[in-house]
C-alpha positions as CSV (number, residue, x, y, z in Angstrom):
1,X,0.0,0.0,0.0
2,X,2.8,2.4,0.9
3,X,4.5,1.7,-2.4
4,X,1.3,2.4,-4.3
5,X,0.7,5.7,-2.4
6,X,4.3,6.8,-3.2
7,X,3.7,6.1,-6.9
8,X,0.6,8.2,-6.8
9,X,2.4,11.0,-5.0
10,X,5.2,11.0,-7.6
11,X,2.6,11.0,-10.4
12,X,0.8,14.0,-9.1
13,X,4.2,15.8,-8.4
14,X,5.9,14.9,-11.7
15,X,3.0,15.4,-14.1
16,X,2.4,19.1,-13.4
17,X,6.2,19.6,-13.6
18,X,6.2,17.9,-17.0
19,X,3.2,19.9,-18.3
20,X,5.1,23.1,-17.1
21,X,8.3,22.2,-18.8
22,X,6.4,21.5,-22.1
23,X,5.0,25.1,-21.9
24,X,8.1,26.7,-20.6
25,X,10.5,25.4,-23.3
26,X,8.5,27.0,-26.1
27,X,8.2,30.3,-24.2
28,X,12.0,30.2,-23.6
29,X,12.7,29.3,-27.3
30,X,10.7,32.3,-28.6
31,X,12.1,34.8,-26.1
32,X,15.7,33.7,-26.9
33,X,17.8,34.8,-29.8
34,X,17.8,31.8,-32.3
35,X,20.5,31.9,-34.9
36,X,21.0,29.4,-37.8
37,X,24.2,29.6,-39.8
38,X,23.3,27.7,-42.8
39,X,20.1,27.5,-44.9
40,X,20.1,26.7,-48.7
41,X,16.6,28.2,-49.4
42,X,18.1,30.7,-52.0
43,X,18.5,27.8,-54.3
44,X,14.7,27.9,-54.6
45,X,14.5,31.7,-54.6
46,X,17.0,32.1,-57.5
47,X,14.8,29.9,-59.6
48,X,11.9,32.3,-59.1
49,X,10.0,30.9,-56.1
50,X,8.6,33.5,-53.8
51,X,9.3,32.9,-50.2
52,X,7.2,35.6,-48.9
53,X,4.3,33.5,-47.9
54,X,3.9,29.9,-46.7
55,X,5.2,27.5,-49.4
56,X,4.7,23.8,-49.9
57,X,8.2,23.0,-51.0
58,X,11.3,22.6,-48.9
59,X,11.9,23.4,-45.2
60,X,11.5,27.2,-45.0
61,X,10.0,30.5,-46.0
62,X,9.4,33.8,-44.1
63,X,6.2,32.4,-42.5
64,X,7.9,29.3,-41.2
65,X,11.0,31.0,-40.1
66,X,8.7,33.1,-37.7
67,X,7.0,30.0,-36.6
68,X,10.3,28.3,-35.8
69,X,11.4,31.3,-33.8
70,X,14.3,32.1,-36.0
71,X,15.7,35.6,-35.3
72,X,19.0,35.3,-37.3
73,X,19.6,33.4,-40.5
74,X,22.7,33.1,-42.6
75,X,21.4,32.4,-46.2
76,X,23.9,30.2,-48.1
77,X,25.1,31.1,-51.6
78,X,26.0,27.8,-53.0
79,X,27.2,27.5,-56.6
80,X,26.7,24.0,-58.1
81,X,29.7,22.5,-59.9
82,X,27.9,22.8,-63.2
83,X,28.4,26.5,-63.1
84,X,32.1,26.3,-62.8
85,X,32.6,25.4,-66.3
86,X,30.0,26.3,-69.0
87,X,31.4,26.2,-72.5
88,X,34.8,26.8,-71.1
89,X,33.9,29.7,-69.0
90,X,33.4,30.0,-65.3
91,X,30.0,31.2,-64.3
92,X,30.3,30.8,-60.5
93,X,30.6,34.6,-59.7
94,X,27.6,35.3,-61.9
95,X,25.6,32.6,-60.3
96,X,26.6,33.8,-56.8
97,X,25.6,37.4,-57.5
98,X,22.2,36.1,-58.9
99,X,21.5,34.3,-55.6
100,X,22.4,37.4,-53.6
101,X,20.1,39.4,-55.8
102,X,17.3,36.9,-55.1
103,X,17.8,37.6,-51.4
104,X,17.8,41.3,-51.9
105,X,14.6,41.0,-53.8
106,X,12.9,39.0,-51.1
107,X,13.9,41.7,-48.6
108,X,12.6,44.5,-50.8
109,X,9.2,42.8,-51.1
110,X,9.0,42.2,-47.4
111,X,10.6,45.2,-45.5
112,X,8.4,44.6,-42.4
113,X,9.5,41.0,-42.0
114,X,13.2,40.8,-43.0
115,X,16.3,43.0,-43.3
116,X,19.9,42.5,-44.4
117,X,22.5,42.6,-41.6
118,X,26.1,43.5,-42.2
119,X,27.4,43.3,-38.6
120,X,26.6,42.7,-35.0
121,X,24.8,46.0,-34.5
122,X,22.7,45.4,-37.5
123,X,21.5,42.1,-36.2
124,X,20.7,43.6,-32.8
125,X,18.7,46.4,-34.4
126,X,16.6,43.9,-36.6
127,X,15.9,41.7,-33.7
128,X,14.6,44.7,-31.7
129,X,12.4,45.6,-34.7
130,X,11.1,41.9,-34.6
131,X,12.4,41.3,-38.1
132,X,14.4,38.3,-39.4
133,X,18.1,39.3,-39.6
134,X,19.4,38.0,-42.9
135,X,23.2,37.5,-43.5
136,X,24.9,36.2,-46.5
137,X,27.3,33.3,-46.4
138,X,29.0,32.0,-49.6
139,X,29.5,28.2,-49.6
140,X,32.6,27.4,-51.3
141,X,35.3,29.9,-52.5
142,X,34.6,29.3,-56.2
143,X,32.9,32.7,-57.0
144,X,36.1,34.6,-56.2
145,X,38.0,32.4,-58.7
146,X,41.6,33.1,-58.2
147,X,41.2,36.8,-57.9
148,X,41.4,38.3,-54.4
149,X,39.5,41.4,-55.6
150,X,36.3,39.3,-56.0
151,X,36.5,38.7,-52.2
152,X,36.3,42.5,-51.7
153,X,33.5,42.8,-54.3
154,X,31.4,40.0,-52.6
155,X,32.1,41.5,-49.2
156,X,30.7,44.8,-50.5
157,X,27.6,42.9,-51.7
158,X,27.0,41.7,-48.1
159,X,29.0,38.4,-47.8
160,X,29.9,38.0,-44.1
161,X,31.2,34.4,-44.1
162,X,32.8,32.3,-46.8
163,X,33.2,28.5,-46.7
164,X,36.6,28.1,-48.1
165,X,35.7,25.1,-50.2
166,X,32.8,22.8,-50.9
167,X,33.5,19.3,-51.8
168,X,35.7,20.3,-54.7
169,X,39.1,22.0,-54.2
170,X,39.5,25.7,-54.9
171,X,42.8,26.7,-56.7
172,X,44.0,27.7,-53.3
173,X,42.6,25.3,-50.7
174,X,41.9,21.6,-50.4
175,X,38.5,20.1,-49.4
176,X,37.7,17.3,-47.0
177,X,36.4,15.2,-49.9
178,X,39.4,15.6,-52.1
179,X,41.9,15.1,-49.2
180,X,40.1,11.9,-48.2
181,X,40.3,10.4,-51.7
182,X,42.9,7.6,-52.3
183,X,42.6,7.7,-56.0
184,X,43.8,11.3,-56.4
185,X,47.3,12.9,-56.1
186,X,46.9,16.4,-55.0
187,X,49.3,19.2,-56.0
188,X,49.3,20.5,-52.5
189,X,47.2,20.1,-49.3
190,X,45.8,22.8,-47.1
191,X,46.2,26.4,-48.1
192,X,48.8,27.5,-50.7
193,X,50.2,31.0,-50.6
194,X,47.2,32.4,-52.4
195,X,44.9,30.8,-49.9
196,X,46.9,32.2,-47.0
197,X,46.6,35.7,-48.6
198,X,42.8,35.2,-48.9
199,X,42.5,34.1,-45.2
200,X,44.4,37.2,-44.1
201,X,42.3,39.4,-46.2
202,X,39.1,37.9,-44.8
203,X,40.3,38.8,-41.3
204,X,41.0,42.3,-42.4
205,X,37.5,42.8,-44.0
206,X,35.5,41.1,-41.3
207,X,34.5,38.0,-43.3
208,X,34.0,35.0,-41.0
209,X,36.2,32.0,-42.1
210,X,34.0,29.0,-42.4
211,X,35.8,25.6,-42.2
212,X,32.9,23.3,-43.0
213,X,33.8,21.0,-46.0
214,X,37.5,21.9,-45.9
215,X,40.2,19.3,-45.5
216,X,42.1,18.6,-42.3
217,X,45.3,20.2,-43.6
218,X,43.3,23.3,-44.5
219,X,41.7,23.6,-41.1
220,X,45.2,23.3,-39.5
221,X,46.6,26.0,-41.8
222,X,43.6,28.3,-41.1
223,X,43.8,28.1,-37.4
224,X,47.6,28.8,-37.5
225,X,46.9,32.0,-39.4
226,X,43.6,33.5,-38.4
227,X,43.5,36.3,-35.8
228,X,39.7,35.9,-35.3
229,X,37.3,33.1,-34.3
230,X,36.3,30.7,-37.0
231,X,33.2,28.8,-37.5
232,X,32.1,25.5,-39.0
233,X,28.8,26.6,-40.3
234,X,27.2,23.2,-40.8
235,X,29.3,20.2,-39.5
236,X,29.0,17.3,-37.1
237,X,31.1,15.1,-34.9
238,X,33.3,12.4,-36.7
239,X,33.6,10.2,-33.4
240,X,29.7,9.7,-33.5
241,X,29.4,9.6,-37.4
242,X,32.5,9.0,-39.3
243,X,31.5,10.9,-42.4
244,X,34.4,12.3,-44.5
245,X,33.7,15.9,-43.6
246,X,32.6,15.6,-39.9
247,X,35.1,17.0,-37.4
248,X,37.5,14.9,-35.4
249,X,38.2,15.5,-31.7
250,X,41.5,17.2,-32.2
251,X,39.9,19.6,-34.6
252,X,37.1,20.4,-32.2
253,X,39.6,21.1,-29.5
254,X,41.7,23.4,-31.7
255,X,38.5,25.3,-32.8
256,X,37.6,25.8,-29.2
257,X,41.1,27.2,-28.5
258,X,40.5,29.6,-31.4
259,X,37.2,30.6,-29.5
260,X,35.3,29.4,-32.5
261,X,32.0,27.5,-32.8
262,X,30.8,24.4,-34.5
263,X,27.2,24.7,-35.7
264,X,25.6,21.3,-36.0
265,X,24.3,20.1,-39.4
266,X,20.9,18.3,-39.2
267,X,21.4,16.0,-42.1
268,X,20.5,12.4,-41.2
269,X,23.6,11.1,-42.9
270,X,25.9,13.2,-40.8
271,X,24.3,12.6,-37.4
272,X,23.6,8.8,-37.7
273,X,26.2,6.4,-39.0
274,X,23.6,3.8,-39.9
275,X,21.5,6.1,-42.2
276,X,23.7,6.3,-45.3
277,X,24.1,2.5,-45.8
278,X,20.3,2.1,-45.4
279,X,19.5,5.0,-47.7
280,X,22.0,3.7,-50.3
281,X,20.4,0.3,-50.2
282,X,16.9,1.8,-50.8
283,X,18.3,3.8,-53.8
284,X,19.8,0.7,-55.3
285,X,16.5,-1.2,-54.9
286,X,14.7,1.6,-56.8
287,X,17.5,2.1,-59.4
288,X,15.2,1.5,-62.4
289,X,12.7,4.2,-61.3
290,X,15.5,6.6,-60.5
291,X,17.1,6.1,-63.8
292,X,13.8,6.7,-65.5
293,X,13.3,10.0,-63.6
294,X,16.8,11.2,-64.7
295,X,15.6,11.1,-68.3
296,X,13.0,13.6,-67.7
297,X,13.3,16.9,-69.7
298,X,13.6,19.0,-66.6
299,X,16.3,21.3,-64.9
300,X,18.7,19.2,-63.0
301,X,17.5,20.6,-59.6
302,X,13.9,19.6,-60.5
303,X,15.1,16.1,-61.3
304,X,16.8,15.9,-58.0
305,X,13.6,17.0,-56.3
306,X,11.6,14.5,-58.2
307,X,13.9,11.7,-57.1
308,X,13.7,12.8,-53.4
309,X,9.9,13.0,-53.6
310,X,9.8,9.5,-55.1
311,X,12.2,8.1,-52.4
312,X,10.6,10.0,-49.5
313,X,8.1,7.4,-48.3
314,X,10.8,4.8,-48.4
315,X,13.3,7.0,-46.5
316,X,10.8,8.0,-43.8
317,X,11.0,4.8,-41.8
318,X,14.8,5.1,-41.5
319,X,15.0,8.7,-40.3
320,X,17.0,8.8,-37.1
321,X,15.4,9.9,-33.9
322,X,15.9,13.5,-32.7
323,X,18.2,12.2,-29.9
324,X,20.8,11.4,-32.5
325,X,21.0,15.1,-33.5
326,X,21.2,16.2,-29.9
327,X,24.0,13.7,-29.3
328,X,26.3,15.9,-31.5
329,X,25.5,19.1,-29.6
330,X,26.1,17.2,-26.4
331,X,29.3,15.6,-27.4
332,X,30.9,19.0,-28.3
333,X,29.6,20.7,-25.2
334,X,31.1,17.9,-23.0
335,X,34.4,17.8,-24.9
336,X,35.3,21.4,-25.3
337,X,32.4,23.4,-23.6
338,X,29.0,24.7,-24.3
339,X,30.5,27.9,-25.7
340,X,31.6,26.2,-28.9
341,X,28.4,24.7,-30.3
342,X,25.4,26.0,-32.2
343,X,22.7,25.5,-34.9
344,X,23.7,25.1,-38.6
345,X,20.7,23.2,-39.8
346,X,21.3,22.9,-43.6
347,X,17.6,23.2,-44.1
348,X,16.6,23.2,-47.8
349,X,20.0,21.6,-48.6
350,X,19.5,18.1,-47.4
351,X,17.1,15.4,-48.4
352,X,16.6,13.7,-45.0
353,X,16.2,15.2,-41.5
354,X,15.8,13.4,-38.1
355,X,12.4,12.7,-36.7
356,X,10.6,15.7,-35.0
357,X,12.7,18.0,-37.2
358,X,10.6,18.1,-40.4
359,X,11.2,21.8,-41.3
360,X,12.2,25.0,-39.6
361,X,8.9,25.2,-37.6
362,X,10.2,22.1,-35.5
363,X,13.2,24.0,-34.1
364,X,11.6,24.4,-30.6
365,X,11.9,20.7,-30.3
366,X,15.6,21.1,-30.1
367,X,15.3,23.5,-27.1
368,X,13.1,20.9,-25.4
369,X,15.6,18.2,-25.8
370,X,18.4,20.3,-24.5
371,X,16.5,21.1,-21.4
372,X,15.6,17.4,-20.9
373,X,19.3,16.6,-21.0
374,X,19.9,18.9,-18.1
375,X,21.2,22.0,-19.8
376,X,20.7,25.4,-17.9
377,X,18.8,28.3,-19.4
378,X,22.1,30.1,-19.8
379,X,23.6,27.2,-21.6
380,X,20.6,26.7,-23.9
381,X,20.6,30.4,-24.7
382,X,24.3,30.1,-25.8
383,X,23.6,27.2,-28.1
384,X,20.5,28.7,-29.6
385,X,22.2,32.0,-30.5
386,X,24.5,33.4,-28.0
387,X,27.6,31.7,-29.3
388,X,26.8,32.9,-32.8
389,X,26.4,36.5,-31.6
390,X,29.8,36.3,-29.9
391,X,31.6,35.1,-33.0
392,X,29.8,37.6,-35.2
393,X,30.7,40.5,-32.9
394,X,34.4,39.4,-32.8
395,X,34.5,39.3,-36.5
396,X,32.4,42.1,-37.9
397,X,32.9,45.0,-35.4
């Protein structure tokens, strides 16, 4: 009888506390500064899609940013490899400026909802005005070609971080994918002299150096040169998921010594080591259907979307639980401190997300899970946006 009474007592104590926490985490989330350092939605905008209202595609638009509590968003300017060589000419700079123009157009059409931020003070001002603070990050240094003057030009157009490479090398820096390939002999690893010159100029201008996607030697070279904190705008932990571009423990420790921040990527394949083998198996099983879709007379991006839509119901059952995502936040916080981890979702740039994170409106679930793991309000505030604000201030003011 005593045992039963004790169980009832615990039930009546814990249930109200649980109900309170369910309300409280959402209130805390929307009262906090929430910053995301990587979203690829401009790939949709540059093709003419209007993100002003609620859309049925992808993971985000201006309405859903608001519903997810996002205050600060870095919009990624990613140039597909197909633009690097068109009839013998490089069109990467032209493509990058077109994507920036699409963001400026969105801002011009929605001045009450969103504004362009160029520094820490701009972000603070826009947050106070209850507008989305939009910043520009160029993913991969291809648009500057081999001309450092283009770096200044893109800075003047609003670029405030640059990921030194994507999966391909630039003429002046090696990528994680190329460094990890055993079938390729590289002319150099890391930064060459031009790359070192570019890193120094980024420091001078106030462009945050982003080391997501870059090779281990490039990370080492950057950290030996930079005078300001770096970011990994959308990366995860190699120890938990040994993907070629996830970060190893020694890299995480060196980034922390630099006072930098790793912003966690939400892609299922980077947070769960079992996801890619399963999804690859599904793709092989449906190879005939995929090959048929590839023959459609559509833009390559539309073909990719068609394949993703076709595979979606088969991928759904293998999406990892949200806990797998939170494990990466937890790992970095425990290894090098809570000051060195944040959000770099990669929304609209990935085909599979964890459960309970279907799009940007589900971001409050991350706040809930951090509290359930025992993080304090101060710590959760740092992860949601405080760490980003610190790095932004150190670089742009």
